[in-house]
C-alpha positions as CSV (number, residue, x, y, z in Angstrom):
1,M,53.1,66.7,137.6
2,G,56.3,66.9,135.6
3,H,59.9,67.0,136.9
4,V,63.4,67.9,135.9
5,E,65.9,65.1,135.5
6,D,69.6,65.6,136.0
7,R,71.2,63.1,133.5
8,W,74.8,63.7,134.7
9,Q,74.3,63.2,138.5
10,R,72.1,61.2,140.7
11,P,71.6,60.6,144.5
12,K,74.2,58.1,145.8
13,R,72.9,54.9,147.4
14,D,74.7,52.4,149.7
15,E,74.8,48.6,149.5
16,N,71.3,48.5,151.0
17,D,69.9,50.9,148.4
18,D,69.4,53.6,150.9
19,L,70.2,57.2,150.1
20,V,73.6,58.4,151.3
21,L,73.2,61.7,153.1
22,N,75.8,64.4,154.0
23,G,76.2,66.1,157.3
24,R,73.3,68.5,156.6
25,G,71.0,65.6,155.8
26,K,71.0,66.1,152.1
27,P,71.6,63.4,149.5
28,V,75.2,63.0,148.3
29,M,75.3,63.2,144.5
30,E,77.4,60.9,142.2
31,R,78.2,61.0,138.5
32,T,76.1,58.9,136.1
33,E,77.5,56.9,133.2
34,L,76.2,59.8,131.0
35,Y,78.3,62.4,132.8
36,G,79.7,65.1,130.4
37,R,77.7,63.7,127.4
38,G,74.8,65.4,125.7
39,M,72.3,67.7,127.3
40,R,72.4,67.6,131.1
41,Y,68.8,68.4,132.2
42,R,65.7,66.7,130.8
43,V,62.2,68.1,131.6
44,R,59.6,65.3,131.7
45,Y,55.9,66.0,131.7
46,I,52.5,64.7,130.6
47,D,50.8,66.8,127.9
48,P,47.0,67.4,127.9
49,A,46.4,64.4,125.7
50,G,48.1,62.1,128.3
51,A,51.3,61.6,126.3
52,E,54.7,61.9,127.9
53,R,56.8,64.7,126.6
54,S,60.3,65.9,127.3
55,K,62.7,68.8,126.5
56,S,66.4,68.9,127.2
57,F,68.7,71.7,128.4
58,P,72.5,72.0,128.5
59,D,74.7,72.2,131.6
60,R,74.4,75.3,133.7
61,Q,70.8,75.9,132.6
62,R,68.9,74.3,135.4
63,K,66.9,77.5,136.0
64,R,65.8,77.5,132.4
65,A,64.6,73.9,132.7
66,D,62.8,74.7,135.9
67,D,61.2,77.8,134.3
68,F,60.1,75.7,131.3
69,L,58.4,73.2,133.5
70,I,56.6,75.9,135.5
71,E,55.4,77.4,132.2
72,V,54.2,74.1,130.8
73,E,52.2,73.3,133.9
74,S,50.7,76.8,134.0
75,D,49.8,76.5,130.3
76,K,48.1,73.2,130.8
77,R,46.0,74.6,133.6
78,E,45.0,77.6,131.6
79,G,44.4,75.7,128.3
80,K,47.2,77.5,126.6
81,Y,49.5,74.5,126.1
82,I,51.4,74.4,122.8
83,D,53.1,71.2,121.8
84,P,56.8,72.2,121.0
85,R,56.8,69.8,118.1
86,S,54.0,71.6,116.4
87,S,56.0,74.8,116.1
88,K,58.4,72.9,113.8
89,K,55.8,73.1,111.0
90,T,57.2,75.3,108.2
91,F,55.7,78.6,107.2
92,R,55.2,77.2,103.7
93,Q,53.2,74.3,105.0
94,Q,51.0,76.5,107.0
95,A,50.6,79.0,104.2
96,E,49.3,76.4,101.8
97,S,46.7,75.5,104.4
98,W,45.9,79.2,104.7
99,V,45.5,79.7,101.0
100,R,43.0,76.9,100.7
101,A,40.8,78.7,103.3
102,Q,40.8,81.9,101.4
103,S,38.4,82.9,98.6
104,A,37.2,80.0,96.4
105,D,37.9,82.3,93.4
106,P,40.8,80.6,91.5
107,A,42.2,83.9,90.3
108,T,42.4,85.2,93.9
109,R,44.2,82.1,95.0
110,E,46.6,82.3,92.1
111,T,47.4,85.9,93.0
112,L,48.1,84.9,96.6
113,R,50.3,82.0,95.6
114,S,52.2,84.3,93.2
115,R,52.9,86.8,96.0
116,L,53.9,84.0,98.4
117,E,56.3,82.4,95.9
118,S,57.9,85.7,94.8
119,R,58.1,87.8,97.9
120,I,57.4,85.8,101.0
121,Y,58.7,82.2,100.7
122,P,62.3,83.2,99.9
123,V,62.3,84.7,103.5
124,F,59.9,82.6,105.5
125,G,59.1,79.5,103.5
126,D,61.4,77.0,105.1
127,L,61.4,78.6,108.6
128,P,59.5,76.7,111.3
129,V,56.6,78.9,112.5
130,G,58.0,78.7,116.0
131,R,61.2,80.3,115.0
132,I,59.6,83.4,113.4
133,A,60.1,86.1,116.0
134,A,59.2,89.8,116.1
135,S,62.7,90.5,115.0
136,T,62.3,88.4,111.9
137,I,59.3,90.4,110.9
138,R,61.0,93.7,111.7
139,D,64.0,92.8,109.5
140,W,61.7,91.7,106.6
141,V,59.6,94.9,106.7
142,S,62.8,96.9,106.7
143,A,64.0,95.0,103.6
144,L,60.7,95.8,101.9
145,E,61.2,99.5,102.6
146,E,64.7,99.4,101.2
147,R,63.4,97.9,97.9
148,K,61.1,100.9,97.6
149,Y,57.9,98.9,97.1
150,A,54.7,100.9,97.1
151,D,53.0,101.4,100.4
152,N,49.9,99.4,99.5
153,Y,52.0,96.5,98.1
154,K,54.0,96.3,101.3
155,A,50.7,96.3,103.3
156,V,49.3,93.5,101.1
157,L,52.4,91.3,101.7
158,F,52.4,92.0,105.4
159,D,48.7,91.1,105.7
160,I,49.5,87.7,104.0
161,V,52.2,86.9,106.4
162,A,50.1,88.1,109.4
163,G,47.2,86.0,108.2
164,V,49.3,82.8,107.8
165,L,50.7,83.3,111.3
166,E,47.3,84.0,112.8
167,T,46.1,80.6,111.5
168,A,49.2,79.1,113.3
169,V,48.0,80.7,116.5
170,D,44.5,79.3,115.9
171,D,45.9,75.8,115.2
172,R,47.9,76.0,118.4
173,L,51.3,75.9,116.7
174,I,52.5,79.1,118.2
175,R,51.2,81.1,121.2
176,E,51.4,84.6,119.7
177,N,51.5,86.2,116.3
178,P,54.8,88.0,116.0
179,C,53.3,90.4,113.4
180,R,51.2,91.8,116.3
181,A,54.2,92.6,118.5
182,K,54.3,96.2,119.7
183,T,57.8,96.7,118.1
184,V,56.6,95.7,114.7
185,R,55.7,98.7,112.5
186,R,52.9,97.6,110.2
187,P,53.0,99.1,106.7
188,I,50.2,101.6,106.2
189,R,47.8,101.5,103.3
190,R,47.4,104.7,101.5
191,S,44.5,105.6,99.1
192,P,46.0,107.4,96.1
193,K,44.2,110.4,95.0
194,V,42.2,109.3,91.9
195,E,42.1,111.5,88.8
196,I,38.7,112.2,87.3
197,W,38.5,112.4,83.5
198,P,37.1,115.7,82.2
199,D,33.9,115.3,80.0
200,E,35.8,115.9,76.8
201,R,38.2,113.0,77.5
202,V,35.2,110.7,78.0
203,A,33.8,111.7,74.6
204,L,37.1,111.3,72.9
205,V,37.7,107.8,74.4
206,R,34.2,106.7,73.2
207,R,34.9,108.1,69.8
208,G,38.2,106.1,69.7
209,L,36.4,103.0,70.7
210,S,33.9,103.4,67.9
211,V,36.8,103.7,65.4
212,V,38.3,100.4,66.8
213,G,34.8,98.9,66.4
214,D,31.3,100.3,66.7
215,R,30.4,97.3,68.9
216,Y,32.7,98.5,71.6
217,S,31.6,102.2,71.9
218,V,28.9,101.2,74.4
219,V,31.6,100.4,77.0
220,V,32.0,104.0,78.0
221,P,28.3,104.8,78.8
222,I,28.0,101.5,80.6
223,G,31.2,102.0,82.6
224,V,30.4,105.6,83.5
225,G,26.7,104.9,84.1
226,L,27.0,101.8,86.3
227,G,30.5,102.0,87.8
228,L,31.3,98.4,86.9
229,R,34.7,96.8,87.2
230,Q,36.2,95.6,84.0
231,G,35.4,91.9,84.4
232,E,31.8,92.8,85.5
233,L,31.4,95.0,82.4
234,L,32.6,92.2,80.1
235,G,30.2,89.8,81.8
236,L,27.1,92.0,81.6
237,S,24.0,90.5,80.1
238,P,20.7,92.2,79.1
239,D,19.1,89.5,81.2
240,D,20.6,91.3,84.3
241,I,18.4,94.3,83.7
242,D,15.2,94.7,85.7
243,R,13.2,97.1,83.6
244,E,10.4,97.5,86.2
245,A,12.8,98.3,89.1
246,M,15.3,100.1,86.8
247,T,18.2,98.3,88.3
248,V,21.1,96.1,87.0
249,H,22.0,92.9,88.9
250,V,25.7,92.7,89.0
251,Q,26.2,89.0,89.5
252,R,29.1,87.8,87.5
253,Q,32.4,88.7,85.9
254,V,34.5,87.2,83.1
255,K,38.0,86.1,84.3
256,Y,41.0,84.5,82.7
257,V,42.9,82.2,85.0
258,K,45.8,79.9,83.9
259,G,44.8,79.9,80.3
260,T,41.1,79.4,81.0
261,L,38.3,81.9,80.4
262,M,35.5,81.5,82.9
263,F,32.5,83.2,84.6
264,A,32.8,83.9,88.3
265,L,31.1,85.9,91.0
266,P,32.1,89.6,91.3
267,K,35.1,90.5,93.4
268,R,34.9,89.2,97.0
269,E,32.0,87.0,95.8
270,K,29.6,89.9,96.4
271,T,26.7,90.5,94.1
272,R,24.8,93.8,94.1
273,Y,22.2,95.9,92.4
274,A,23.0,99.2,90.7
275,P,20.4,101.8,89.7
276,L,19.9,102.2,86.0
277,S,19.0,105.5,84.4
278,R,16.5,105.7,81.5
279,T,19.1,107.4,79.3
280,L,21.6,104.5,79.8
281,L,18.8,101.9,79.2
282,D,18.1,103.6,75.9
283,V,21.8,103.4,74.9
284,I,21.9,99.7,75.9
285,D,18.8,99.0,73.9
286,S,20.1,100.8,70.9
287,H,23.4,98.9,71.1
288,A,21.5,95.6,71.4
289,E,19.5,96.3,68.3
290,Q,22.7,96.8,66.2
291,F,24.7,94.2,68.0
292,P,22.4,91.6,69.6
293,A,23.7,89.9,72.8
294,Q,25.5,86.6,72.0
295,P,25.2,83.4,74.0
296,V,28.6,82.5,75.5
297,T,29.2,79.2,77.3
298,L,32.0,79.1,79.9
299,P,32.9,77.1,83.0
300,W,31.8,78.7,86.3
301,A,34.5,79.6,88.8
302,S,37.2,77.1,87.6
303,A,38.5,75.3,84.6
304,T,36.5,72.2,85.6
305,G,33.4,74.1,86.8
306,E,29.9,73.7,85.6
307,L,29.3,75.0,82.1
308,V,27.1,78.1,82.1
309,T,25.6,79.9,79.1
310,V,25.0,83.7,79.4
311,R,24.0,86.2,76.7
312,L,26.7,88.8,76.8
313,L,26.4,92.4,75.5
314,I,30.1,92.9,74.8
315,V,31.8,90.2,72.7
316,K,34.2,90.0,69.8
317,A,32.9,90.1,66.3
318,D,33.0,86.3,66.3
319,G,30.7,86.2,69.3
320,M,33.4,85.0,71.7
321,A,33.9,86.5,75.2
322,L,36.8,88.8,75.9
323,S,39.2,88.5,78.8
324,G,40.3,91.8,80.4
325,D,43.9,91.5,79.1
326,L,42.7,90.8,75.6
327,F,40.2,93.7,75.7
328,N,43.0,96.1,76.9
329,K,45.3,94.9,74.2
330,I,43.0,94.9,71.1
331,V,40.3,97.5,72.1
332,W,40.9,99.8,75.1
333,K,44.5,101.0,74.5
334,P,44.2,101.2,70.7
335,A,41.2,103.5,71.2
336,F,43.4,106.1,72.8
337,G,45.6,106.1,69.8
338,K,42.6,106.4,67.5
339,A,41.5,109.4,69.5
340,D,45.0,111.0,69.4
341,L,45.2,110.7,73.2
342,A,48.4,109.7,75.1
343,Y,47.6,106.7,77.2
344,R,48.6,107.1,80.9
345,N,48.9,103.7,82.7
346,R,47.3,104.6,86.0
347,A,45.0,107.3,85.1
348,D,43.5,105.8,81.9
349,G,42.7,102.2,82.9
350,M,39.1,101.2,82.7
351,H,38.8,101.9,86.4
352,A,38.8,105.6,85.3
353,M,35.1,105.2,84.3
354,R,34.3,103.7,87.7
355,H,36.0,106.7,89.4
356,L,34.0,109.1,87.1
357,Y,30.8,107.3,88.1
358,A,31.6,107.8,91.8
359,S,32.4,111.5,91.3
360,K,29.1,112.1,89.5
361,L,27.1,110.4,92.2
362,L,28.8,112.2,95.1
363,G,28.4,115.5,93.2
364,R,24.6,114.8,93.2
365,G,24.5,114.2,96.9
366,V,24.4,110.4,96.9
367,S,25.7,109.2,100.3
368,V,29.0,107.4,100.7
369,K,27.1,104.3,102.1
370,E,24.9,104.2,99.0
371,L,27.9,104.6,96.7
372,A,29.7,101.8,98.5
373,D,26.7,99.5,97.9
374,Y,26.6,100.4,94.2
375,L,30.3,99.9,93.7
376,G,30.4,96.6,95.6
377,H,32.7,97.8,98.4
378,D,32.5,95.9,101.7
379,D,33.5,98.9,103.8
380,P,32.0,102.4,103.2
381,G,35.1,103.7,105.0
382,F,37.2,102.4,102.1
383,T,34.9,104.3,99.7
384,L,35.3,107.4,101.8
385,R,39.1,107.1,101.8
386,V,39.3,106.8,98.0
387,Y,36.8,109.5,97.1
388,T,36.8,111.9,100.0
389,H,38.5,114.6,97.9
390,L,35.5,114.4,95.5
391,L,32.9,115.2,98.1
392,P,31.4,118.6,97.4
393,S,32.8,121.3,99.6
394,S,30.7,122.2,102.6
395,H,32.7,125.4,103.4
396,E,30.0,127.8,102.3
397,R,27.3,125.9,104.1
398,A,29.4,126.0,107.2
399,R,29.9,129.7,106.9
400,Q,26.2,130.2,106.5
401,A,25.5,128.1,109.6
402,V,27.8,130.3,111.6
403,D,26.3,133.5,110.3
404,D,22.8,132.2,111.3
405,A,24.1,131.8,114.8
406,A,25.7,135.2,115.0
407,G,22.9,136.7,117.0
408,M,24.1,134.7,120.0
409,W,27.2,136.8,120.5
410,E,25.9,140.2,119.5
411,L,26.2,142.8,122.2
412,P,22.8,143.9,123.7
413,A,21.7,147.5,123.3
414,D,23.0,150.0,126.0
415,D,20.9,149.3,129.1
416,G,22.9,151.5,131.5
417,L,25.4,148.9,132.4
418,Q,28.9,150.4,133.0
419,A,32.2,148.8,132.4
420,A,33.9,147.8,135.6
């Protein structure tokens, strides 16, 4: 059991080393040689590992010292004890540990580190995790709002901070995550309403791609027909096609990280199968006859990863793979100019083909759960939030259902009943 030591006063003893008591039978106190210097009260206790610990409090704070000791002993009994020294670990130190536990994908880690360095470390980096209070989080969230950051960006930054501090809770550095305090208003993610290309824009973009280079015109039918992300499309191989099952195995993407082009698993390291139409297969076969797939050798998942060779459908004229940034620069954006179309940053990225794919499937009655699987979304709820406005209206079906039930409230024929 711990105790509170008064470093400024001690019980007085006589020449026989017996306690000197006052008229009420209580010890008479005398000043120690430390009187008036440093902290007055020192709480001494044994931690769960058997080591002696202490914490000091200034004069006039005996109650705080007593309360601290009570809290420590209670935490020890309940298995909630936190070593006060542990909370001195800085947010930056804890964040580096947290990053290493995230996705093995080097691009994802690089993105996380970039956001930490630019938006989070300037505020939290050198703070001990034990000194980050709910008020610290509230002030930071307010500062993000004042800078007019997009809602989703604010939510991403908040999730990073909350994730780092949650690991601090798991590592028993702090007792509670201040991001979860009731007074902290968590930024809300919002799914922007996606714009769907009209059919004529699809045709014009494909025509523009063919002007840039015939080998690139197949990008549109593949993008609209499979709903692939850009890196997945650039990493597509004819060997991923199962002609018997009429499916495509989406199992890799091409990524460019810190000057290195590489193969990697799709986003969130989730492979999937997408249905392949006969029409699209014919288009792919026709393309492959004119522009045979080229073997490309790249490291897997990191600059030092195992070298893997894949036959790619979409490559440069010299047979080399394309990064997403390079493809945008020399192929995708120039195609809009060739088609006399004004390029709109958000609405005309390659993701527009993925949105069009989703709209076509939903229009044909494909369920949100199936669509989420085809798109590689972990959560069908996310798919629903993004594409809910594309779901075909059920208003007319609802009206018909009510009309079918109308007989329930029709008045019966006059049977002699009189109104009261």
